DSSP file (Angstrom, degrees, kcal/mol; ACC not computed):
  #  RESIDUE AA STRUCTURE BP1 BP2  ACC     N-H-->O    O-->H-N    N-H-->O    O-->H-N    TCO  KAPPA ALPHA  PHI   PSI    X-CA   Y-CA   Z-CA
    1    1 A X              0   0    0      0, 0.0     2,-0.6     0, 0.0    43,-0.1   0.000 360.0 360.0 360.0 -57.8  -13.4    1.2   -1.2
    2    2 A X        -     0   0    0     42,-0.1     2,-0.2    41,-0.0    44,-0.0  -0.859 360.0-161.9-100.4 125.3  -10.0    1.4   -2.9
    3    3 A X        -     0   0    0     -2,-0.6    41,-0.6    16,-0.0     2,-0.5  -0.600  11.2-134.5 -97.8 164.0   -7.1    0.3   -0.9
    4    4 A X  E     -A   43   0A   0     -2,-0.2     2,-0.6    40,-0.2    39,-0.2  -0.983   7.9-155.1-121.0 125.3   -3.5    1.1   -1.6
    5    5 A X  E     +A   42   0A   0     37,-3.2    37,-2.5    -2,-0.5     2,-0.4  -0.898  27.8 162.1 -98.9 120.8   -0.8   -1.5   -1.4
    6    6 A X  E     +A   41   0A   0     -2,-0.6     2,-0.3    12,-0.6    35,-0.2  -0.992   4.8 160.9-144.2 127.9    2.5    0.2   -0.7
    7    7 A X  E     -A   40   0A   0     33,-2.0    33,-2.2    -2,-0.4     2,-0.5  -0.997  24.5-157.0-150.8 149.5    5.7   -1.3    0.6
    8    8 A X  E     -A   39   0A   0     -2,-0.3     2,-0.6    31,-0.2    31,-0.3  -0.994  17.1-156.7-121.7 126.6    9.4   -0.5    0.7
    9    9 A X  E     +A   38   0A   0     29,-3.1    29,-1.1    -2,-0.5     3,-0.1  -0.908  35.4 141.0-110.1 116.6   11.7   -3.5    1.2
   10   10 A X        +     0   0    0     -2,-0.6     2,-0.3    27,-0.2    26,-0.2   0.586  64.9  51.2-121.1 -25.6   15.1   -2.9    2.7
   11   11 A X        -     0   0    0     24,-0.2     2,-0.3     3,-0.1    19,-0.2  -0.789  69.9-144.9-114.4 157.5   15.5   -5.9    5.0
   12   12 A X  S    S+     0   0    0     -2,-0.3    21,-0.1    21,-0.2    23,-0.1  -0.747  70.3  38.0-117.9 166.7   15.1   -9.6    4.2
   13   13 A X  S    S+     0   0    0     17,-0.4     2,-0.5    19,-0.3    -1,-0.1   0.278  88.6 103.4  82.7 -11.9   13.9  -12.6    6.1
   14   14 A X  S    S-     0   0    0     -3,-0.1     2,-0.4     2,-0.0    16,-0.2  -0.906  71.2-129.6-108.4 128.0   11.1  -10.7    7.9
   15   15 A X        -     0   0    0     -2,-0.5     2,-0.5    14,-0.1    14,-0.2  -0.611  25.4-158.7 -76.1 129.4    7.5  -11.1    6.7
   16   16 A X  E     -D   28   0B   0     12,-2.5    12,-1.8    -2,-0.4     2,-0.3  -0.927  15.5-127.4-114.1 132.6    5.9   -7.7    6.1
   17   17 A X  E     +D   27   0B   0     -2,-0.5    10,-0.3    10,-0.2     3,-0.1  -0.620  28.0 180.0 -75.0 130.4    2.2   -7.0    6.1
   18   18 A X  E     -     0   0B   0      8,-3.3   -12,-0.6     1,-0.3     2,-0.3   0.880  50.4 -25.5-102.1 -52.9    1.2   -5.2    2.9
   19   19 A X  E     -D   26   0B   0      7,-1.4     7,-2.1   -14,-0.1    -1,-0.3  -0.992  45.1-158.5-160.3 162.6   -2.5   -4.6    2.8
   20   20 A X  E     +D   25   0B   0     -2,-0.3     2,-0.3     5,-0.2     5,-0.2  -0.996  16.3 157.8-146.8 145.5   -5.9   -5.7    4.0
   21   21 A X        -     0   0    0      3,-2.3     3,-0.2    -2,-0.3    25,-0.1  -0.848  60.4 -79.8-148.2-175.6   -9.4   -5.2    2.8
   22   22 A X  S    S+     0   0    0     -2,-0.3    24,-0.1     1,-0.2     3,-0.1   0.738 130.0  24.8 -65.8 -20.7  -12.7   -7.1    3.3
   23   23 A X  S    S+     0   0    0     22,-0.3   128,-1.7     1,-0.2   129,-0.6   0.449 120.2  46.6-122.5  -1.1  -11.7   -9.7    0.6
   24   24 A X  E     - E   0 150B   0     21,-0.3    -3,-2.3   126,-0.2     2,-0.4  -0.999  43.0-178.4-149.7 142.1   -7.8   -9.7    0.5
   25   25 A X  E     -DE  20 149B   0    124,-1.6   124,-2.8    -2,-0.3     2,-0.4  -0.995  15.4-174.6-132.7 138.8   -4.7   -9.7    2.7
   26   26 A X  E     +DE  19 148B   0     -7,-2.1    -8,-3.3    -2,-0.4    -7,-1.4  -0.993   9.8 162.6-135.5 143.7   -1.2   -9.6    1.3
   27   27 A X  E     -DE  17 147B   0    120,-2.0   120,-2.7    -2,-0.4     2,-0.3  -0.912  13.5-161.8-145.1 171.8    2.3   -9.9    2.8
   28   28 A X  E     -DE  16 146B   0    -12,-1.8   -12,-2.5    -2,-0.3     2,-0.3  -0.945  12.2-175.9-148.6 165.7    5.8  -10.6    1.5
   29   29 A X  E     - E   0 145B   0    116,-1.1   116,-3.2    -2,-0.3     2,-0.2  -0.939  34.8-105.8-154.0 160.2    9.3  -11.6    2.3
   30   30 A X  E     - E   0 144B   0     -2,-0.3   -17,-0.4   114,-0.2   114,-0.2  -0.607  20.0-137.6 -82.4 151.9   12.5  -11.9    0.3
   31   31 A X  S    S+     0   0    0    112,-2.0     2,-0.2    -2,-0.2   113,-0.1   0.716  84.7  50.5 -80.6 -22.5   13.7  -15.3   -0.7
   32   32 A X  S    S-     0   0    0    111,-0.5   -19,-0.3     2,-0.2    -2,-0.1  -0.546  85.6-116.3-112.4 178.6   17.3  -14.6    0.1
   33   33 A X  S    S+     0   0    0     -2,-0.2     2,-0.4   -21,-0.1   -21,-0.2   0.243  78.0 107.3 -99.7  12.6   19.1  -13.0    3.0
   34   34 A X  S    S-     0   0    0    -23,-0.1    -2,-0.2     1,-0.0     2,-0.1  -0.737  72.7-116.0 -95.2 139.3   20.4  -10.0    1.2
   35   35 A X        -     0   0    0     -2,-0.4     2,-0.3   -23,-0.1   -24,-0.2  -0.447  34.0-162.0 -70.4 145.2   19.0   -6.5    1.8
   36   36 A X        -     0   0    0    -26,-0.2     2,-0.7    -2,-0.1    25,-0.1  -0.925  23.0-137.0-128.4 151.6   17.2   -4.9   -1.2
   37   37 A X  E     + B   0  60A   0     23,-0.5    23,-2.2    -2,-0.3     2,-0.3  -0.937  52.4 142.3-105.6 107.1   16.2   -1.3   -2.1
   38   38 A X  E     -AB   9  59A   0    -29,-1.1   -29,-3.1    -2,-0.7     2,-0.3  -0.999  29.3-176.3-153.3 137.2   12.7   -1.9   -3.5
   39   39 A X  E     -AB   8  58A   0     19,-3.2    19,-2.8    -2,-0.3     2,-0.4  -0.998   7.2-178.4-139.8 141.3    9.3   -0.2   -3.5
   40   40 A X  E     -AB   7  57A   0    -33,-2.2   -33,-2.0    -2,-0.3     2,-0.4  -1.000   7.5-167.2-142.7 135.1    6.0   -1.4   -4.9
   41   41 A X  E     +AB   6  56A   0     15,-2.6    15,-1.8    -2,-0.4     2,-0.3  -0.956   8.3 178.8-120.6 143.3    2.5    0.1   -5.1
   42   42 A X  E     -AB   5  55A   0    -37,-2.5   -37,-3.2    -2,-0.4     2,-0.4  -0.973  17.9-133.5-145.2 128.5   -0.6   -1.7   -6.1
   43   43 A X  E    S+AB   4  54A   0     11,-2.2    11,-2.6    -2,-0.3   -39,-0.1  -0.994  73.5  23.8-133.1 142.7   -4.2   -0.4   -6.3
   44   44 A X        -     0   0    0    -41,-0.6     2,-1.6    -2,-0.4   -40,-0.2   0.699  64.6-144.9 -86.1 168.9   -6.8   -1.5   -5.3
   45   45 A X  S    S+     0   0    0    -25,-0.1     2,-0.3    -2,-0.1   -22,-0.3  -0.578  72.7  89.2 -88.7  70.3   -6.2   -3.9   -2.4
   46   46 A X        -     0   0    0     -2,-1.6   104,-0.0   -43,-0.1   -22,-0.0  -0.982  60.3-156.0-162.0 152.0   -9.1   -6.0   -3.5
   47   47 A X        +     0   0    0     -2,-0.3     2,-0.5    73,-0.1     3,-0.5   0.427  65.6 106.5-108.3  -4.3   -9.8   -9.0   -5.8
   48   48 A X  S    S-     0   0    0      1,-0.2     3,-0.1    71,-0.1    71,-0.1  -0.666  96.7 -25.7 -89.2 124.4  -13.5   -8.2   -6.3
   49   49 A X  S    S+     0   0    0     -2,-0.5     2,-0.6     1,-0.2    -1,-0.2   0.775  92.4 135.3  53.8  35.9  -14.8   -6.8   -9.6
   50   50 A X        -     0   0    0     -3,-0.5    -1,-0.2    66,-0.4     3,-0.1  -0.936  35.9-171.3-116.9 108.6  -11.4   -5.3  -10.6
   51   51 A X  S    S+     0   0    0     -2,-0.6    66,-0.4     1,-0.2     2,-0.3   0.793  74.8  18.1 -70.4 -26.0  -10.4   -5.9  -14.2
   52   52 A X        -     0   0    0     64,-0.2     2,-0.4    63,-0.1    62,-0.2  -0.997  64.2-144.9-147.5 136.6   -6.9   -4.5  -13.8
   53   53 A X  E     - C   0 113A   0     60,-2.1    60,-2.8    -2,-0.3     2,-0.5  -0.853  22.2-137.3 -94.8 139.6   -4.6   -3.7  -10.9
   54   54 A X  E     -BC  43 112A   0    -11,-2.6   -11,-2.2    -2,-0.4     2,-0.3  -0.853  28.2-177.0 -96.2 128.9   -2.4   -0.6  -11.3
   55   55 A X  E     -BC  42 111A   0     56,-3.0    56,-2.7    -2,-0.5     2,-0.3  -0.928  15.8-171.7-128.2 150.1    1.2   -1.2  -10.2
   56   56 A X  E     -BC  41 110A   0    -15,-1.8   -15,-2.6    -2,-0.3     2,-0.4  -0.992   9.6-161.7-138.8 148.4    4.3    0.9   -9.9
   57   57 A X  E     -BC  40 109A   0     52,-3.2    52,-2.5    -2,-0.3     2,-0.4  -0.984  13.0-175.3-134.1 135.1    7.8   -0.3   -9.0
   58   58 A X  E     +BC  39 108A   0    -19,-2.8   -19,-3.2    -2,-0.4     2,-0.3  -0.996  23.5 161.3-127.1 126.7   11.0    1.5   -7.8
   59   59 A X  E     -BC  38 107A   0     48,-2.1    48,-3.1    -2,-0.4     2,-0.7  -0.999  34.5-153.4-149.4 138.5   14.0   -0.8   -7.6
   60   60 A X  E     -BC  37 106A   0    -23,-2.2   -23,-0.5    -2,-0.3    46,-0.2  -0.906  30.6-147.6-111.0  99.8   17.8   -0.3   -7.4
   61   61 A X        -     0   0    0     -2,-0.7    43,-2.5    44,-0.6    44,-0.1  -0.296  12.9-139.8 -70.9 153.1   19.2   -3.5   -8.8
   62   62 A X  S    S+     0   0    0     79,-0.3     2,-0.3    41,-0.2    -1,-0.1   0.361  86.8  31.4 -91.9   2.9   22.5   -5.0   -7.6
   63   63 A X  S    S-     0   0    0     39,-0.1    41,-0.1    78,-0.1    -2,-0.1  -0.978  98.5 -81.5-151.7 161.6   23.5   -5.9  -11.1
   64   64 A X        -     0   0    0     -2,-0.3     2,-0.8    38,-0.1     3,-0.3  -0.349  36.5-139.4 -62.8 143.6   23.1   -4.6  -14.7
   65   65 A X        +     0   0    0     36,-3.4    35,-3.7     1,-0.2    36,-0.5  -0.756  55.7 128.2-110.3  83.6   19.8   -5.6  -16.3
   66   66 A X  S    S+     0   0    0     -2,-0.8     2,-0.4     1,-0.4    -1,-0.2   0.710  80.3  29.3-100.7 -32.0   20.6   -6.5  -19.9
   67   67 A X  S    S+     0   0    0     -3,-0.3    -1,-0.4    23,-0.1     2,-0.3  -0.994  72.9 174.4-126.4 134.0   18.9   -9.9  -19.8
   68   68 A X  E     -F   89   0B   0     21,-1.9    20,-2.5    -2,-0.4    21,-1.7  -0.920  11.0-178.6-148.4 119.7   15.9  -10.6  -17.5
   69   69 A X  E     -FG  87 132B   0     63,-2.4    63,-2.7    -2,-0.3     2,-0.4  -0.971  14.8-155.0-113.4 129.0   13.7  -13.6  -17.2
   70   70 A X  E     -FG  86 131B   0     16,-3.0    16,-2.7    -2,-0.5     2,-0.4  -0.889   7.9-167.5-105.4 133.2   10.9  -13.5  -14.7
   71   71 A X  E     -FG  85 130B   0     59,-2.6    59,-2.7    -2,-0.4     2,-0.5  -0.985   2.8-162.5-123.8 127.2    9.5  -16.8  -13.2
   72   72 A X  E     -FG  84 129B   0     12,-3.2    12,-2.3    -2,-0.4     2,-0.5  -0.940   4.3-171.9-109.7 125.4    6.3  -17.0  -11.3
   73   73 A X  E     -FG  83 128B   0     55,-2.4    55,-2.7    -2,-0.5     2,-0.5  -0.976  12.3-172.6-112.9 115.4    5.5  -20.1   -9.1
   74   74 A X  E     -FG  82 127B   0      8,-3.0     7,-3.2    -2,-0.5     8,-2.0  -0.940   6.2-175.2-115.4 128.3    1.9  -19.9   -7.8
   75   75 A X  E     -FG  80 126B   0     51,-2.6    51,-2.1    -2,-0.5     2,-0.5  -0.942   9.6-156.7-118.1 144.2    0.5  -22.3   -5.2
   76   76 A X  E >  S-FG  79 125B   0      3,-2.9     3,-2.0    -2,-0.4    49,-0.2  -0.982  77.6 -19.6-123.9 119.7   -3.1  -22.4   -4.1
   77   77 A X  T 3  S-     0   0    0     47,-3.6    -1,-0.1    -2,-0.5    48,-0.1   0.868 130.3 -49.7  47.9  42.8   -3.9  -24.0   -0.7
   78   78 A X  T 3  S+     0   0    0     46,-0.3     2,-0.4     1,-0.2    -1,-0.3   0.300 117.3 107.9  87.0  -8.0   -0.5  -25.8   -0.7
   79   79 A X  E <  S-F   76   0B   0     -3,-2.0    -3,-2.9     1,-0.0    -1,-0.2  -0.830  78.8-105.4-104.8 141.5   -0.8  -27.3   -4.2
   80   80 A X  E     +F   75   0B   0     -2,-0.4    -5,-0.3    -5,-0.2     3,-0.1  -0.458  44.2 167.7 -63.4 128.5    1.1  -26.1   -7.2
   81   81 A X  E     +     0   0B   0     -7,-3.2     2,-0.3     1,-0.3    -6,-0.2   0.697  55.6   7.4-115.6 -31.2   -1.2  -24.1   -9.4
   82   82 A X  E     -F   74   0B   0     -8,-2.0    -8,-3.0     2,-0.0     2,-0.4  -0.978  41.4-170.3-159.1 138.7    0.9  -22.3  -12.0
   83   83 A X  E     +F   73   0B   0     -2,-0.3     2,-0.4   -10,-0.2   -10,-0.2  -0.977  23.5 174.0-127.4 117.9    4.4  -22.0  -13.3
   84   84 A X  E     -F   72   0B   0    -12,-2.3   -12,-3.2    -2,-0.4     2,-0.4  -0.990  11.3-169.4-131.1 131.5    4.8  -19.1  -15.7
   85   85 A X  E     -F   71   0B   0     -2,-0.4     2,-0.4   -14,-0.2   -14,-0.2  -0.958   4.2-177.1-122.1 138.3    8.1  -17.8  -17.3
   86   86 A X  E     -F   70   0B   0    -16,-2.7   -16,-3.0    -2,-0.4     2,-0.8  -0.988  20.7-143.8-138.6 125.9    8.4  -14.5  -19.2
   87   87 A X  E     +F   69   0B   0     -2,-0.4   -18,-0.2   -18,-0.2     3,-0.1  -0.804  26.1 169.1 -88.3 111.0   11.5  -13.2  -21.0
   88   88 A X  E     +     0   0B   0    -20,-2.5     8,-0.5    -2,-0.8     2,-0.4   0.837  62.8  28.6 -91.9 -37.9   11.5   -9.4  -20.5
   89   89 A X  E     +F   68   0B   0    -21,-1.7   -21,-1.9     1,-0.1    -1,-0.3  -0.987  45.4 163.5-132.5 133.5   14.9   -8.4  -21.6
   90   90 A X        -     0   0    0     -2,-0.4   -23,-0.1   -23,-0.2    -1,-0.1   0.491  60.2-107.1-119.6 -11.8   17.2  -10.0  -24.2
   91   91 A X  S    S+     0   0    0    -25,-0.1     2,-0.4   -26,-0.1   -24,-0.1   0.363  95.5  81.1  98.0  -3.7   19.7   -7.1  -24.8
   92   92 A X  S    S-     0   0    0    -26,-0.1    -2,-0.2     1,-0.1    -1,-0.1  -0.978 107.2 -18.3-139.6 124.6   18.3   -6.4  -28.3
   93   93 A X  S    S-     0   0    0     -2,-0.4     2,-0.2     1,-0.2    -1,-0.1   0.857  80.1-179.1  53.1  42.7   15.2   -4.3  -29.1
   94   94 A X        -     0   0    0      1,-0.1    -1,-0.2     2,-0.1    -5,-0.1  -0.509  21.4-162.7 -77.1 141.1   13.7   -4.6  -25.6
   95   95 A X        +     0   0    0     -7,-0.4     2,-0.3    -2,-0.2    -1,-0.1   0.565  60.5  89.2 -99.9 -11.0   10.4   -3.0  -25.0
   96   96 A X  S >  S-     0   0    0     -8,-0.5     3,-1.1     1,-0.1    -2,-0.1  -0.678  73.1-133.5 -95.9 144.8   10.3   -2.8  -21.2
   97   97 A X  T 3  S+     0   0    0     -2,-0.3    -1,-0.1     1,-0.3    11,-0.1   0.721 102.4  66.0 -67.6 -22.0   11.7    0.1  -19.2
   98   98 A X  T >  S+     0   0    0      2,-0.1     3,-1.8     9,-0.1    -1,-0.3   0.810  80.4  98.4 -67.8 -29.0   13.6   -2.2  -16.8
   99   99 A X  T <  S+     0   0    0     -3,-1.1   -33,-0.2     1,-0.3     3,-0.1  -0.387  87.3  19.9 -66.5 130.9   15.8   -3.4  -19.7
  100  100 A X  T 3  S+     0   0    0    -35,-3.7    -1,-0.3     1,-0.3   -34,-0.2   0.383  82.9 147.4  91.8  -3.3   19.2   -1.6  -19.7
  101  101 A X    <   -     0   0    0     -3,-1.8   -36,-3.4   -36,-0.5    -1,-0.3  -0.461  40.8-137.3 -65.0 134.8   19.0   -0.5  -16.1
  102  102 A X    >   -     0   0    0    -38,-0.2     3,-2.4    -2,-0.2   -41,-0.2  -0.620  29.5 -80.9 -96.1 154.8   22.5   -0.4  -14.7
  103  103 A X  T 3  S+     0   0    0      1,-0.3   -41,-0.2    -2,-0.2    -1,-0.1  -0.267 118.6  13.1 -50.8 128.9   23.7   -1.6  -11.3
  104  104 A X  T 3  S+     0   0    0    -43,-2.5    -1,-0.3     1,-0.3     2,-0.2   0.272  97.3 124.4  84.8 -11.4   22.9    1.0   -8.6
  105  105 A X    <   -     0   0    0     -3,-2.4   -44,-0.6   -44,-0.1     2,-0.6  -0.554  67.1-115.2 -78.9 145.7   20.6    3.0  -11.0
  106  106 A X  E     -C   60   0A   0     -2,-0.2     2,-0.5   -46,-0.2   -46,-0.2  -0.744  27.0-156.1 -87.0 122.6   17.1    3.7   -9.8
  107  107 A X  E     -C   59   0A   0    -48,-3.1   -48,-2.1    -2,-0.6     2,-0.4  -0.848  11.0-176.0 -97.1 128.5   14.5    2.0  -11.9
  108  108 A X  E     +C   58   0A   0     -2,-0.5     2,-0.3   -50,-0.2   -50,-0.2  -0.994  12.7 162.1-126.4 124.7   11.0    3.5  -11.9
  109  109 A X  E     -C   57   0A   0    -52,-2.5   -52,-3.2    -2,-0.4     2,-0.4  -0.993  23.5-159.2-143.6 147.8    8.2    1.7  -13.8
  110  110 A X  E     +C   56   0A   0     -2,-0.3     2,-0.3   -54,-0.2   -54,-0.2  -0.982  26.3 153.3-124.8 140.7    4.4    1.7  -13.9
  111  111 A X  E     -C   55   0A   0    -56,-2.7   -56,-3.0    -2,-0.4     2,-0.3  -0.978  38.7-108.1-158.9 165.2    2.3   -1.2  -15.4
  112  112 A X  E     -C   54   0A   0     -2,-0.3     2,-0.7   -58,-0.2   -58,-0.2  -0.791  15.3-149.2 -99.8 144.6   -1.0   -3.0  -15.3
  113  113 A X  E >   -C   53   0A   0    -60,-2.8   -60,-2.1    -2,-0.3     3,-0.9  -0.924  16.0-179.1-110.8 102.4   -1.5   -6.5  -13.8
  114  114 A X  G >   +     0   0    0     -2,-0.7     3,-1.8     1,-0.2    -1,-0.1   0.559  64.1  87.1 -82.7  -8.1   -4.3   -7.9  -15.9
  115  115 A X  G >  S+     0   0    0      1,-0.3     3,-1.8     2,-0.1    -1,-0.2   0.679  70.3  79.5 -63.4 -15.9   -4.4  -11.2  -14.0
  116  116 A X  G <  S+     0   0    0     -3,-0.9   -66,-0.4     1,-0.3    -1,-0.3   0.589  72.3  78.2 -70.5  -7.4   -6.7   -9.5  -11.5
  117  117 A X  G <  S+     0   0    0     -3,-1.8     2,-0.3   -66,-0.4    -1,-0.3   0.603  77.0  94.6 -73.7  -9.1   -9.5  -10.1  -14.1
  118  118 A X  S <  S-     0   0    0     -3,-1.8     2,-1.0    -4,-0.1   -68,-0.1  -0.615  84.8-124.4 -78.1 139.3   -9.5  -13.7  -12.8
  119  119 A X        -     0   0    0     -2,-0.3     2,-0.4   -70,-0.1   -71,-0.1  -0.778  29.5-146.6 -83.5 104.7  -12.0  -14.5  -10.0
  120  120 A X        -     0   0    0     -2,-1.0    34,-0.4   -73,-0.3    32,-0.1  -0.590  11.6-127.8 -75.6 124.4   -9.7  -15.9   -7.4
  121  121 A X        -     0   0    0     -2,-0.4    29,-0.2    32,-0.1    32,-0.1  -0.364  38.3 -86.7 -65.8 152.3  -11.3  -18.6   -5.3
  122  122 A X  S    S+     0   0    0     29,-0.1     2,-0.3    27,-0.1    29,-0.2  -0.332  85.4  79.3 -56.6 136.3  -11.2  -18.2   -1.5
  123  123 A X  E    S- H   0 150B   0     27,-2.0    27,-2.7    -3,-0.1     2,-0.5  -0.925  79.7 -55.3 152.4-174.8   -8.0  -19.6   -0.1
  124  124 A X  E     - H   0 149B   0     -2,-0.3   -47,-3.6    25,-0.2     2,-0.4  -0.856  43.5-167.9-103.6 129.7   -4.3  -19.1    0.5
  125  125 A X  E     -GH  76 148B   0     23,-3.2    23,-2.6    -2,-0.5     2,-0.5  -0.939   9.8-161.9-117.9 138.1   -1.9  -18.3   -2.3
  126  126 A X  E     -GH  75 147B   0    -51,-2.1   -51,-2.6    -2,-0.4     2,-0.5  -0.990  11.7-173.4-115.6 124.7    1.9  -18.4   -2.3
  127  127 A X  E     -GH  74 146B   0     19,-2.8    19,-3.3    -2,-0.5     2,-0.6  -0.948   4.8-169.0-125.3 109.9    3.4  -16.5   -5.2
  128  128 A X  E     -GH  73 145B   0    -55,-2.7   -55,-2.4    -2,-0.5     2,-0.6  -0.884   4.7-167.4-100.2 122.3    7.2  -16.7   -5.7
  129  129 A X  E     -GH  72 144B   0     15,-2.9    15,-2.7    -2,-0.6     2,-0.4  -0.949   8.1-176.7-113.1 117.8    8.5  -14.1   -8.2
  130  130 A X  E     -GH  71 143B   0    -59,-2.7   -59,-2.6    -2,-0.6     2,-0.5  -0.918  12.6-158.1-116.5 140.9   12.1  -14.7   -9.3
  131  131 A X  E     -GH  70 142B   0     11,-3.0    10,-3.1    -2,-0.4    11,-1.3  -0.980  12.5-169.4-117.4 128.9   14.2  -12.6  -11.6
  132  132 A X  E     -GH  69 140B   0    -63,-2.7   -63,-2.4    -2,-0.5     8,-0.2  -0.913  23.9-153.0-119.9 143.8   17.2  -14.1  -13.4
  133  133 A X  S    S+     0   0    0      6,-2.9     2,-0.3    -2,-0.4     7,-0.1   0.208  84.0  49.2 -96.9  14.4   20.0  -12.4  -15.4
  134  134 A X  S >  S-     0   0    0      5,-0.2     3,-1.1   -65,-0.1   -65,-0.2  -0.985  81.0-123.4-148.2 155.6   20.5  -15.6  -17.5
  135  135 A X  T 3  S+     0   0    0     -2,-0.3    -1,-0.1     1,-0.2    -3,-0.0   0.745 108.1  63.5 -72.2 -23.8   18.3  -18.0  -19.5
  136  136 A X  T 3  S-     0   0    0      1,-0.0    -1,-0.2    -3,-0.0    -3,-0.0   0.527 105.7-126.6 -78.9  -4.5   19.6  -21.0  -17.5
  137  137 A X  S <  S+     0   0    0     -3,-1.1     3,-0.1     2,-0.1    -2,-0.1   0.845  77.4 116.7  61.6  37.7   18.0  -19.5  -14.3
  138  138 A X        +     0   0    0      1,-0.2     2,-0.8     2,-0.0    -1,-0.1   0.676  61.4  62.3-100.7 -24.2   21.3  -19.8  -12.4
  139  139 A X  S    S-     0   0    0     -5,-0.1    -6,-2.9     2,-0.0     2,-0.3  -0.759  70.6-169.2-110.8  85.8   21.9  -16.1  -11.7
  140  140 A X  E     + H   0 132B   0     -2,-0.8    -8,-0.3    -8,-0.2     3,-0.1  -0.591  14.1 178.6 -80.2 130.1   19.0  -14.7   -9.6
  141  141 A X  E    S+     0   0B   0    -10,-3.1   -79,-0.3     1,-0.4     2,-0.3   0.661  71.1   2.9-101.4 -22.2   18.9  -10.9   -9.3
  142  142 A X  E     - H   0 131B   0    -11,-1.3   -11,-3.0   -81,-0.1    -1,-0.4  -0.969  56.4-174.8-160.3 149.0   15.7  -10.7   -7.1
  143  143 A X  E     - H   0 130B   0     -2,-0.3  -112,-2.0   -13,-0.2  -111,-0.5  -0.928   6.2-177.1-150.4 123.6   13.3  -13.1   -5.5
  144  144 A X  E     -EH  30 129B   0    -15,-2.7   -15,-2.9    -2,-0.3     2,-0.6  -0.948  13.6-154.8-121.8 141.7   10.1  -12.2   -3.6
  145  145 A X  E     -EH  29 128B   0   -116,-3.2  -116,-1.1    -2,-0.4     2,-0.3  -0.933  17.4-168.9-118.6 106.0    7.7  -14.5   -1.8
  146  146 A X  E     -EH  28 127B   0    -19,-3.3   -19,-2.8    -2,-0.6     2,-0.5  -0.735  10.1-156.2 -94.8 141.1    4.2  -13.0   -1.6
  147  147 A X  E     -EH  27 126B   0   -120,-2.7  -120,-2.0    -2,-0.3     2,-0.5  -0.983  13.1-174.7-113.1 126.5    1.4  -14.5    0.5
  148  148 A X  E     -EH  26 125B   0    -23,-2.6   -23,-3.2    -2,-0.5     2,-0.6  -0.985   7.3-167.0-124.8 123.5   -2.1  -13.6   -0.7
  149  149 A X  E     -EH  25 124B   0   -124,-2.8  -124,-1.6    -2,-0.5     2,-0.7  -0.942   6.1-159.3-112.6 113.5   -5.2  -14.6    1.3
  150  150 A X  E     -EH  24 123B   0    -27,-2.7   -27,-2.0    -2,-0.6  -126,-0.2  -0.839   5.5-166.9 -91.6 118.9   -8.5  -14.3   -0.5
  151  151 A X        +     0   0    0   -128,-1.7     2,-0.3    -2,-0.7    -1,-0.1   0.672  63.6  20.8 -86.3 -19.3  -11.1  -14.1    2.2
  152  152 A X  S    S-     0   0    0   -129,-0.6    -1,-0.1   -32,-0.1     2,-0.1  -0.998  80.8-103.1-150.0 150.4  -14.3  -14.7    0.1
  153  153 A X        -     0   0    0     -2,-0.3   -32,-0.1     1,-0.1   -33,-0.0  -0.452  22.9-140.1 -71.3 145.4  -15.3  -16.1   -3.2
  154  154 A X              0   0    0    -34,-0.4    -1,-0.1     1,-0.2   -33,-0.1   0.635 360.0 360.0 -81.4 -14.2  -16.1  -13.6   -5.9
  155  155 A X              0   0    0    -36,-0.1    -1,-0.2     0, 0.0   -34,-0.0   0.445 360.0 360.0-103.1 360.0  -19.0  -15.5   -7.3
């Protein structure tokens, strides 16, 4: 019933299968050619009737995280569907645990992904998640390219 999505990313350029269930398949690759120390858990591996996905992250960043902007590019069946930007860290009064992590330090965080309350239509999704250490989006610290295949409509 409940699947566990778990992956550790150390190499780049190779697509890795993450999870499968009766209604969902997920895989990933890094956007760049640099190796990363990264682990991510997501439960459940399903899009059906789940108001919240539970996620946990372990990451060893290659630079200090004093400023962090996250950018999501979502495509659905090849068409651009969403561009969302979120400023997580500014260097002053930051509320997220990732903020202040130093280069080489192990970051461990748990959080909810509330977007799963959306009924995803059947189809192929490409989700590019980029992290930048500057507001101009020139200094990328991480980039992941997720492929999500929703196998059946929720309605």
